C-alpha positions in Angstrom: 0.0 0.0 0.0 1.4 3.4 -1.0 1.7 5.9 1.8 0.1 8.5 -0.5 -3.3 6.8 0.0 -3.1 6.9 3.7 -2.6 10.6 3.7 -5.0 11.5 0.9 -7.6 12.6 3.4 -5.6 15.8 3.8 -6.2 16.9 0.2 -9.4 18.8 0.7 -8.1 20.6 3.8 -4.8 21.9 2.4 -6.4 25.1 0.9 -8.6 25.7 4.0 -6.1 27.7 6.1 -6.3 30.6 3.6 -10.0 31.6 4.2 -9.7 30.9 7.9 -6.6 33.1 8.4 -7.9 35.8 6.1 -11.1 35.9 8.1 -9.3 36.1 11.4 -6.9 38.7 10.1 -9.6 40.9 8.7 -11.5 40.6 12.1 -8.6 41.4 14.4 -5.8 43.0 12.3 -7.7 44.6 9.3 -5.0 47.1 8.4 -2.1 44.7 8.4 -4.0 42.1 6.6 -5.1 44.5 3.8 -1.5 45.8 3.4 -0.2 42.2 3.0 -2.9 41.1 0.7 -0.5 40.0 -2.1 1.2 37.6 0.4 -2.2 35.9 0.9 -2.5 35.3 -2.8 1.0 33.8 -2.9 0.1 31.6 0.2 -3.1 30.4 -1.5 -1.2 29.5 -4.8 1.5 27.7 -2.8 -1.0 25.6 -0.9 -2.8 24.6 -4.1 0.5 23.7 -5.6 0.9 21.1 -2.8 -2.6 19.7 -3.7 -1.5 19.4 -7.3 1.5 17.4 -6.2 -0.7 15.0 -4.2 -3.3 14.8 -7.0 -0.6 14.0 -9.6 0.9 11.4 -7.4 -2.5 9.7 -6.9 -3.2 9.8 -10.6 0.1 8.1 -11.4 -0.6 5.4 -8.8 -4.1 4.9 -10.2 -2.8 4.4 -13.7 -0.2 2.0 -12.6 -2.0 0.0 -9.9 -5.7 0.2 -10.9 -7.4 -0.3 -7.6 -9.8 1.4 -5.1 -8.8 2.7 -1.7 -11.4 3.7 0.9 -11.0 4.6 4.6 -14.0 5.4 6.9 -14.5 6.1 10.5 -17.7 6.2 12.5 -19.2 9.6 13.3 -22.5 8.7 14.8 -23.7 5.3 16.1 -27.3 4.8 17.4 -28.8 1.4 17.6 -29.0 0.1 14.0 -28.0 3.5 12.5 -24.4 4.3 11.8 -23.1 7.4 10.0 -19.6 7.2 8.7 -17.2 9.7 7.2 -14.2 8.9 5.1 -12.6 9.3 1.8 -12.5 7.3 -1.4 -9.7 7.2 -3.9 -10.5 5.7 -7.3 -10.0 6.8 -10.9 -12.9 9.2 -10.9 -11.5 10.9 -7.7 -8.0 11.2 -9.1 -9.2 12.6 -12.5 -11.5 15.2 -10.8 -8.8 16.3 -8.3 -6.3 16.8 -11.1 -8.8 18.7 -13.1 -9.9 21.0 -10.2 -6.4 21.8 -9.0 -4.8 22.5 -12.3 -7.6 24.8 -13.5 -7.9 26.4 -10.0 -4.2 27.3 -9.7 -4.2 29.0 -13.1 -7.3 30.9 -12.1 -5.6 32.0 -8.9 -2.5 33.3 -10.8 -4.8 35.0 -13.3 -6.9 36.6 -10.5 -4.0 38.2 -8.8 -3.8 40.7 -11.6 -7.4 40.7 -12.7 -8.7 41.6 -9.2 -5.8 43.7 -8.1 -7.8 46.9 -8.4 -10.8 45.5 -6.4 -11.4 46.4 -2.8 -12.7 42.9 -2.2 -9.4 41.3 -3.3 -8.9 39.4 0.0 -12.5 38.4 0.2 -12.3 37.0 -3.3 -9.3 34.8 -2.5 -10.9 33.6 0.7 -14.0 32.6 -1.2 -11.9 31.0 -4.0 -9.9 28.9 -1.6 -12.9 27.7 0.3 -14.5 26.9 -3.1 -11.6 24.7 -3.9 -11.7 23.0 -0.5 -15.4 22.3 -0.9 -15.0 20.8 -4.4 -12.1 18.6 -3.4 -14.1 17.4 -0.4 -17.0 16.6 -2.8 -14.9 14.4 -5.1 -13.1 12.5 -2.3 -16.3 11.8 -0.4 -17.1 8.1 0.3 -20.9 8.3 0.9 -24.0 10.2 -0.1 -24.4 12.2 3.1 -20.8 13.5 2.9 -21.3 14.3 -0.7 -24.5 16.3 0.1 -22.6 18.4 2.8 -19.9 19.4 0.4 -22.5 19.7 -2.4 -24.1 22.5 -0.4 -20.8 24.1 0.4 -19.9 24.2 -3.3 -23.3 25.8 -3.9 -22.7 28.3 -1.1 -19.3 29.4 -2.4 -20.6 29.7 -5.9 -23.5 32.0 -4.7 -21.0 34.1 -2.8 -18.8 34.5 -5.9 -21.7 35.1 -8.3 -22.9 37.9 -6.1 -19.4 39.1 -5.3 -20.2 42.6 -6.4 -23.4 42.5 -4.3 -23.8 46.3 -4.3 -24.9 46.0 -8.0 -28.6 45.0 -8.0 -28.2 42.8 -11.1 -25.4 40.8 -9.4 -27.5 40.3 -6.3 -30.5 39.2 -8.4 -28.3 36.7 -10.3 -27.0 35.3 -7.0 -30.6 34.8 -5.7 -31.7 33.3 -9.0 -28.8 30.7 -8.8 -29.7 30.0 -5.2 -33.4 29.5 -5.7 -33.0 27.4 -8.9 -30.4 25.1 -7.3 -32.6 24.7 -4.2 -35.1 22.9 -6.4 -32.5 20.3 -7.5 -30.9 20.1 -4.1 -34.2 19.3 -2.4 -34.8 16.6 -4.9 -31.3 15.2 -4.3 -31.9 15.1 -0.5 -35.2 13.2 -1.1 -33.4 10.8 -3.4 -30.6 10.1 -0.8 -33.2 9.5 2.0 -35.2 7.2 -0.3 -32.2 5.2 -1.2 -31.3 4.8 2.5 -34.9 3.6 3.1 -34.3 1.0 0.4 -30.8 -0.2 1.1 -30.0 1.0 4.7 -26.7 2.4 3.7 -25.1 5.6 2.4 -21.8 4.0 1.4 -21.4 3.7 -2.4 -20.1 0.1 -2.5 -22.8 -1.2 -0.2 -25.5 0.9 -1.8 -24.7 -0.3 -5.3 -24.5 -4.0 -4.3 -27.7 -4.0 -2.2 -29.7 -2.0 -4.7 -28.7 -4.1 -7.7 -29.6 -7.3 -5.8 -33.0 -6.0 -4.8 -33.7 -5.0 -8.4 -32.5 -8.3 -9.9 -34.5 -10.3 -7.4 -37.6 -8.1 -7.8 -37.8 -7.6 -4.0 -38.5 -3.9 -4.1 -41.2 -1.6 -5.5 -39.8 -0.7 -9.0 -41.8 2.5 -9.2 -40.4 3.7 -5.9 -36.9 3.0 -7.1 -37.5 5.0 -10.3 -38.9 7.9 -8.2 -35.8 7.9 -5.9 -33.3 7.8 -8.7 -35.2 10.6 -10.5 -34.9 12.7 -7.3 -31.2 11.9 -7.2 -30.9 13.1 -10.8 -32.6 16.4 -10.1 -29.5 17.6 -8.2 -27.1 17.2 -11.1 -29.8 18.7 -13.5 -29.7 22.0 -11.5 -26.0 22.0 -10.7 -24.9 21.3 -14.2 -27.5 23.6 -15.8 -29.5 21.0 -17.6 -32.9 21.7 -19.1 -35.2 22.9 -17.5 -33.1 24.2 -14.5 -30.5 25.9 -16.7 -31.8 29.4 -16.3 -29.4 30.4 -13.6 -26.2 29.8 -15.6 -26.2 32.9 -18.0 -27.0 35.2 -15.1 -24.1 33.8 -13.1 -21.8 35.8 -15.5 -22.4 38.8 -13.2 -19.6 37.5 -11.1 -15.9 38.2 -11.8 -14.6 36.5 -15.0 -12.1 34.3 -13.2 -14.9 32.8 -11.3 -16.9 32.2 -14.5 -13.9 30.3 -15.8 -13.6 28.1 -12.6 -17.4 27.5 -12.4 -17.7 26.6 -16.1 -14.5 24.5 -16.3 -13.9 22.4 -13.2 -16.1 23.1 -10.2 -19.8 23.8 -9.9 -21.1 22.6 -13.2 -18.7 19.7 -13.2 -20.1 18.6 -9.9 -23.3 17.5 -11.5 -21.5 15.4 -14.1 -19.3 14.0 -11.4 -22.2 12.9 -9.3 -24.0 11.2 -12.2 -20.8 9.4 -13.1 -20.3 8.3 -9.5 -23.9 7.0 -9.3 -23.9 5.5 -12.8 -23.7 1.9 -11.4 -27.0 2.7 -9.7 -28.6 4.2 -12.8 -27.6 1.5 -15.2 -29.8 -1.1 -13.6 -32.9 1.0 -14.4 -33.0 1.6 -18.2 -35.8 4.1 -17.9 -33.5 6.4 -15.9 -30.7 6.1 -18.4 -33.1 7.1 -21.2 -34.2 10.1 -19.1 -30.6 11.2 -18.6 -29.9 10.8 -22.3 -33.1 12.7 -23.3 -32.3 15.6 -20.9 -28.8 15.6 -22.3 -29.8 15.9 -26.0 -32.4 18.6 -25.2 -29.7 20.6 -23.4 -27.2 20.1 -26.2 -29.5 21.6 -28.8 -31.1 24.3 -26.6 -27.8 25.6 -25.3 -26.4 25.9 -28.9 -29.5 27.7 -30.2 -29.6 30.2 -27.3 -25.9 31.1 -28.0 -26.6 32.1 -31.6 -27.5 35.8 -31.2 -26.1 36.7 -27.8 -24.1 40.0 -27.8 -22.5 39.6 -24.4 -19.3 37.5 -24.8 -19.6 35.8 -21.4 -23.2 34.9 -21.9 -22.4 33.3 -25.3 -19.7 31.2 -23.6 -22.1 30.3 -20.8 -24.6 28.9 -23.2 -21.8 27.1 -24.9 -20.9 25.5 -21.6 -24.5 24.5 -21.2 -24.5 22.8 -24.6 -21.2 20.9 -23.9 -22.5 19.7 -20.5 -25.4 18.4 -22.4 -23.0 16.3 -24.5 -21.5 14.9 -21.3 -24.9 14.1 -19.9 -26.0 12.5 -23.2 -22.9 10.3 -23.1 -23.6 9.2 -19.5 -27.2 8.4 -20.4 -26.0 6.3 -23.3 -23.6 4.4 -20.9 -20.5 5.9 -22.5 -18.7 6.5 -19.2 -15.3 6.9 -20.7 -16.5 9.4 -23.4 -18.3 11.5 -20.9 -15.3 11.9 -18.6 -13.0 12.4 -21.6 -15.1 15.3 -22.8 -15.3 16.6 -19.2 -11.5 16.8 -19.2 -10.9 18.3 -22.6 -13.8 20.8 -22.3 -12.6 22.0 -18.9 -9.2 23.2 -20.3 -10.7 24.6 -23.5 -13.4 26.5 -21.7 -11.1 27.8 -19.1 -8.9 29.1 -21.9 -11.9 30.8 -23.6 -13.2 32.4 -20.3 -9.8 33.6 -19.2 -9.3 35.0 -22.8 -12.6 36.8 -22.6 -11.5 38.1 -19.2 -8.4 39.5 -20.8 -10.6 41.2 -23.4 -13.0 42.6 -20.8 -10.1 43.8 -18.6 -8.7 45.7 -21.6 -12.1 47.1 -22.7 -12.8 48.4 -19.2 -9.7 50.7 -19.5 -11.5 52.4 -22.3 -15.2 52.4 -21.4 -14.8 52.1 -17.6 -16.6 49.4 -15.6 -19.7 49.0 -17.7 -20.6 45.4 -18.6 -23.0 46.6 -21.2 -20.1 48.0 -23.1 -17.0 46.1 -22.0 -18.6 42.7 -22.7 -20.6 43.7 -25.8 -19.1 42.1 -28.9 -20.8 44.6 -31.1 -18.5 47.3 -29.7 -15.4 45.2 -30.2 -13.7 44.1 -33.4 -10.1 44.5 -34.6 -8.5 43.3 -31.4 -6.1 41.1 -33.3 -3.5 43.8 -33.7 -3.8 45.1 -30.2 -4.0 41.8 -28.3 -2.2 39.1 -30.3 -1.5 36.6 -27.5 -5.1 36.8 -26.3 -6.3 36.4 -29.9 -4.2 33.4 -30.5 -5.3 31.7 -27.2 -9.0 32.5 -27.9 -8.7 31.1 -31.5 -7.1 27.9 -30.3 -9.9 27.5 -27.7 -12.5 28.2 -30.4 -11.0 25.7 -32.8 -10.9 23.1 -30.0 -14.5 23.6 -29.1 -15.5 23.4 -32.7 -13.9 19.9 -32.9 -11.0 20.7 -35.2 -8.1 18.2 -35.0 -5.7 17.7 -33.3 -7.0 19.9 -30.5 -8.5 18.5 -27.3 -12.3 18.5 -27.8 -12.0 16.9 -31.2 -11.1 13.5 -29.7 -13.7 13.5 -27.0 -16.6 15.0 -28.9 -15.9 12.4 -31.7 -16.2 9.6 -29.2 -19.7 10.9 -28.1 -20.9 11.5 -31.6 -19.8 8.0 -32.7 -21.5 6.4 -29.7 -24.7 8.3 -30.4 -25.2 6.4 -33.6 -25.3 3.1 -31.7 -27.8 4.5 -29.2 -30.2 6.4 -31.4 -29.9 7.7 -35.0 -32.2 10.6 -34.1 -30.0 11.6 -31.2 -27.0 11.3 -33.4 -28.4 13.6 -36.1 -29.2 16.2 -33.4 -25.8 15.8 -31.9 -24.1 16.3 -35.2 -26.3 19.2 -36.1 -25.4 20.9 -32.8 -21.7 20.3 -33.6 -22.3 22.5 -36.7 -24.1 25.1 -34.6 -21.2 25.1 -32.1 -18.7 25.9 -34.9 -21.0 28.7 -36.1 -21.6 30.5 -32.9 -18.0 30.1 -31.6 -16.6 31.6 -34.8 -19.2 34.3 -34.6 -17.8 35.2 -31.2 -14.3 35.2 -32.6 -15.0 37.2 -35.7 -17.0 39.9 -33.9 -14.3 40.2 -31.3 -11.0 40.0 -33.1 -11.5 40.7 -36.8 -12.3 44.0 -38.6 -11.4 47.4 -37.2 -11.5 48.7 -33.7 -12.8 52.2 -34.6 -16.3 52.2 -33.1 -17.4 53.9 -36.2 -20.1 52.1 -38.2 -23.2 52.8 -40.2 -26.6 51.5 -39.4 -28.6 49.4 -41.9 -30.7 52.3 -43.1 -27.6 53.9 -44.6 -27.6 56.8 -42.3 -24.5 57.4 -40.3 -24.9 56.6 -36.7 -23.6 58.8 -33.9 -19.9 58.4 -33.1 -18.8 56.5 -30.0 -16.6 59.3 -28.9 -17.8 58.8 -25.4 -15.9 55.5 -25.4 -12.6 57.1 -24.6 -10.3 57.3 -21.6 -11.6 60.8 -20.6 -15.3 60.4 -21.4 -17.4 62.6 -23.6 -17.1 65.8 -21.6 -13.4 65.4 -20.9 -12.8 64.8 -24.6 -14.5 68.0 -25.6 -12.3 69.9 -23.2 -9.2 68.3 -24.6 -10.3 69.1 -28.1 -10.7 72.8 -27.3 -7.7 73.4 -25.1 -5.1 70.7 -25.9 -5.4 70.0 -29.6 -2.2 71.7 -30.5 -0.4 70.3 -27.5 -1.4 66.8 -28.5 0.2 67.3 -31.9 3.4 68.7 -30.3 3.9 65.7 -28.0 3.4 63.2 -30.8 6.4 61.5 -32.3 7.0 61.7 -36.0 5.2 58.4 -36.8 2.1 59.5 -34.9 2.0 62.9 -36.6 2.3 61.4 -40.1 -0.4 58.9 -39.2 -2.6 61.8 -38.0 -2.3 63.8 -41.2 -2.9 60.7 -43.3 -6.1 60.0 -41.4 -7.6 63.4 -41.7 -7.6 63.4 -45.5 -10.2 60.8 -46.4 -12.1 59.1 -43.6 -13.8 62.3 -42.2 -14.5 64.3 -45.3 -11.9 66.9 -44.5 -13.5 68.0 -41.3 -10.5 68.9 -39.2 -12.4 69.2 -35.9 -13.9 65.8 -36.3 -10.6 64.4 -37.4 -8.9 65.9 -34.4 -11.5 64.5 -32.1 -11.4 61.0 -33.5 -7.6 61.0 -33.5 -7.4 61.9 -29.9 -9.7 59.1 -29.2 -7.5 56.5 -30.9 -4.0 57.9 -30.5 -1.3 56.6 -28.1 0.2 59.2 -25.8 3.9 58.6 -25.2 4.3 60.8 -22.2 1.6 59.4 -20.0 1.5 55.9 -21.5 -2.2 56.3 -22.1 -4.2 54.6 -24.8 -7.8 54.4 -25.7 -7.1 51.3 -27.8 -7.3 47.9 -26.1 -4.0 46.6 -25.0 -2.5 43.3 -24.1 -2.9 42.1 -20.6 -0.2 41.7 -18.0 2.2 38.7 -17.9 0.5 37.2 -14.9 -2.8 37.1 -16.9 -1.1 35.8 -20.1 0.9 33.0 -18.3 -2.3 30.9 -17.5 -3.5 31.4 -21.1 -0.2 30.0 -22.5 -0.3 27.0 -20.1 -3.9 26.3 -21.1 -2.9 26.5 -24.8 -0.5 23.6 -24.1 -3.3 21.6 -22.3 -5.7 22.3 -25.2 -3.1 21.0 -27.7 -2.0 17.9 -25.8 -4.6 16.7 -23.2 -6.7 15.1 -25.9 -4.0 12.5 -26.7 -4.6 10.8 -23.3 -7.8 9.4 -24.8 -6.5 8.4 -28.2 -7.3 4.8 -28.7 -5.8 2.9 -31.7 -5.3 -0.8 -32.0 -2.4 -1.1 -34.5 0.8 -3.1 -34.3 2.8 0.1 -34.2 0.4 2.1 -32.0 -1.4 0.9 -28.8 -2.0 3.9 -26.6 -5.0 4.6 -24.4 -4.0 6.1 -21.1 -7.6 7.1 -20.2 -9.1 3.6 -20.6 -6.2 2.2 -18.5 -6.8 4.9 -15.9 -10.5 4.1 -15.8 -10.3 0.4 -15.8 -11.5 -0.2 -12.2 -14.5 2.0 -12.8 -15.2 0.3 -16.1 -15.1 -3.1 -14.4 -17.5 -1.8 -11.8 -19.9 -0.9 -14.5 -19.5 -4.3 -16.1 -18.7 -2.6 -19.4 -16.3 -3.5 -22.2 -14.9 -0.1 -23.2 -11.9 -1.2 -25.2 -13.2 1.0 -28.0 -10.1 0.8 -30.1 -10.2 2.1 -33.7 -8.1 1.4 -36.7 -7.0 4.2 -38.9 -9.5 3.7 -41.6 -12.5 3.7 -39.2 -11.1 6.7 -37.3 -10.7 8.7 -40.5 -14.2 8.0 -41.7 -15.7 9.1 -38.4 -13.5 12.2 -38.2 -14.3 13.3 -41.8 -18.0 13.6 -41.1 -17.7 15.6 -37.8 -14.9 17.8 -39.1 -16.8 18.5 -42.3 -19.9 19.6 -40.3 -17.7 21.8 -38.2 -16.2 23.5 -41.2 -19.7 24.1 -42.7 -20.5 26.0 -39.5 -17.3 27.9 -39.7 -17.8 28.8 -43.4 -21.4 30.0 -42.7 -20.1 32.2 -39.9 -17.4 33.6 -42.3 -20.0 34.3 -45.0 -22.5 36.0 -42.7 -19.9 38.0 -40.8 -17.6 38.8 -43.7 -18.3 42.6 -43.4 -15.9 42.6 -40.4 -13.1 42.4 -42.9 -14.1 45.6 -44.7 -11.7 48.5 -44.8 -12.0 51.4 -42.5 -13.6 53.6 -45.1 -16.4 51.1 -45.9 -16.7 49.5 -42.5 -20.1 48.2 -41.6 -20.9 46.0 -38.6 -23.6 43.8 -39.9 -24.8 41.4 -37.3 -26.7 38.7 -39.1 -28.8 38.1 -36.0 -29.6 41.7 -35.4 -33.1 42.7 -36.2 -32.0 45.6 -38.3 -29.7 43.4 -40.4 -32.0 40.4 -40.8 -33.7 41.8 -43.9 -30.3 42.3 -45.6 -29.0 38.8 -45.2 -31.6 36.0 -45.0 -35.0 37.6 -45.0 -37.4 38.7 -42.4 -39.3 35.8 -40.9 -36.7 33.0 -40.3 -34.0 35.2 -39.0 -36.3 37.2 -36.7 -37.6 33.9 -35.3 -34.1 32.7 -34.6 -33.0 36.1 -33.2 -36.0 36.4 -30.9 -35.6 32.8 -29.7 -32.0 33.3 -28.8 -32.1 36.8 -27.5 -35.1 36.0 -25.3 -33.5 32.8 -24.0 -36.0 30.5 -25.7 -38.9 32.3 -23.9 -38.2 29.9 -20.9 -37.4 32.7 -18.5 -40.6 34.5 -19.6 -42.6 31.3 -19.2 -41.2 30.8 -15.6 -41.9 34.5 -14.8 -45.5 34.4 -16.2 -46.7 31.0 -15.2 -44.5 29.8 -12.4 -43.6 32.9 -10.4 -46.9 34.7 -10.9 -48.7 31.4 -10.3 -46.9 30.8 -7.0 -47.5 34.4 -5.9 -51.2 34.1 -6.9 -51.5 30.8 -5.0 -49.7 32.4 -2.0 -52.1 35.3 -2.0 -55.1 32.9 -2.1 -53.7 30.9 0.7 -53.0 34.0 2.7 -56.6 35.2 2.1 -58.0 31.8 3.2 -55.8 31.8 6.3 -56.4 35.3 7.4 -60.1 35.6 6.5 -61.4 32.1 7.0 -59.1 30.2 9.4 -58.4 33.3 11.5 -61.6 35.0 10.5 -64.0 32.4 12.1 -62.7 32.6 15.6 -62.1 36.4 15.3 -65.7 36.7 14.1 -67.0 34.8 17.1 -65.0 37.1 19.4 -66.3 40.3 17.7 -69.8 39.0 17.8 -69.6 38.1 21.5 -68.2 41.5 22.2 -71.1 43.3 20.5 -73.7 41.0 22.0 -72.3 41.5 25.5 -72.1 45.2 24.9 -75.8 45.3 23.8 -77.0 43.2 26.7 -75.2 45.4 29.1 -77.6 48.2 28.4 -80.7 45.9 28.7 -80.3 45.3 32.4 -81.9 48.0 34.5 -82.0 46.4 38.0 -85.8 45.7 38.1 -86.7 42.1 38.9 -90.1 42.3 37.2 -88.4 43.1 33.9 -86.1 40.2 34.2 -89.0 37.8 35.0 -90.9 39.2 31.9 -87.9 38.6 29.6 -87.4 35.1 31.1 -91.0 34.1 30.6 -90.9 35.6 27.0 -87.9 33.5 26.0 -89.3 30.4 27.6 -92.5 30.7 25.6 -90.5 31.2 22.4 -88.4 28.0 23.0 -91.6 26.0 24.0 -93.3 27.0 20.7 -90.2 26.1 18.7 -90.0 22.7 20.5 -93.7 22.1 19.9 -93.6 22.8 16.2 -90.3 20.8 15.7 -91.6 17.8 17.5 
């Protein structure tokens, strides 16, 4: 037994001192803690580096030895009930721990610069470290109760980070939306866990799988109840991994800082749902109905996420819907029983999507220097374009991530997505057609993002579709609109004097043609786009700092080479499949034969179809967005999914339908707001009315009636006995008459 297994329990707790010490420091020594904030970042990165070492060592041991290791200790014992805590080391644990730690440490390095200006810098790193602790605890858990505890901690950290800028109402609303939506799935997960304990009497995975399978095979349990419990279990991953219909929180989660978007979408929160389904797959496989439900939800999410990404203008929301679609591919693979393909795509997608999100963060970081902190402008792809010449490294990394997600060989996602597409033919031709069609949509919308962001000219001058010149975006400058007017009036000559020769010649060449000889307008525009040597100020985008570029370069290497761990050929000269060897114990547990080796001929035939479809999507994007290559003089930004441009390109009806469907999120949010939220509020008001006016109203009515009757009778009594006798006899006669007529 390797000593590394005996000490693996410490892995989730290594990053924990950072949030604890930051909290204590801010409570008792706030000034010193704030002044030493960069040290805390270094401390956090150092501790996570230790976790990477442990995770790498475990992964190597898993590949070489291929066995499980589990250690548990009793926490609560009461009669027949025993609750145990422990940790489980298996291929799934080692894969997830490697994925989490490698992406997380790159996000931490990136965040040091990205969040350096933020007052909540220390709070951000405290949340991030606790997030990593919670996720590592989740993937090493040995039973369902332990998983549920860390599942909720992961959710809590994600809510804190989504609403990190809580003073902004839109961020606070996004945090609440994520919280409420995930409560639905988490409540279902809790019900499923309790139901399975009712059936099996155990929370431990090994015991639970064995007992549950025996009961199903011997038909000793109510089959409908088993289906209900497993559906409740699946509700948790549906919400956490943003599967239809509980996906609505994911695009709004983009209100958090971009490094968090990268971490959530690559290796933590949304990956938790895929991890749990993979962990419980031996449970689901014995109920074919549940496997069909998982595959069905997956294919719906695949197609829905891709169609909702088509017309988004916010770069982060576009990538969020892309994540939703790719998670659908993973869920589809799990529903088909393709355990290896699902985990393979989880790995390759994590590094590619982390690269894309961190690249988008570099773009946003640069745009904010021009427009200020304004997500409507700094994240709007319509206001970008031409970033290639200003941000070449970011452009290269974003292009590589885009090509990988499109499935272009030899990049990472090509290998894993092809596995899923090939397996889909064996499962259902209809699902396969939808999966291939979505692969073309993925190539289209990813290149749409790339073209709108990096190609063309960054001049913020364009004409609308009616042919009239739109107002200039002079306000998008370093000084703002008012400051720019002051500079134009008072410092125009000074600006010319401080220019170097190259800048002056560029200025006089620009004022000849593009602005019809209008010197004032030329001067104004040139100040907006000119570099100033003396103050090192620029209203052009600029490349990010080295600490932000370093993670991008590392992720480029992962995107290029991580896909080769799953390459599976069965030739005399080539026999290489690290991933299958890594997953062998889990594959044996599932009783599957996943030696899906391909010869070169079969591989090329399968690849030609998927790559051809991807290129069709790319060429359509190039055709529809080719105006971004226009010269400065004739530059037009024609968004093929903009309502104003729809008549120009493909006609009115079809494009408007697609545009409205995508921009309005498939009307699903509107449906929830109209029928679900208003329905719940209406039902609540009805229940409140019934409770206050009927339940409380009846006793209150008796009390009020008694009060008025007593008050009235008080004035009847005058102290005369003859009057009392008269009333007494009068009432006696009335009751005697009533008794007589009734009898």
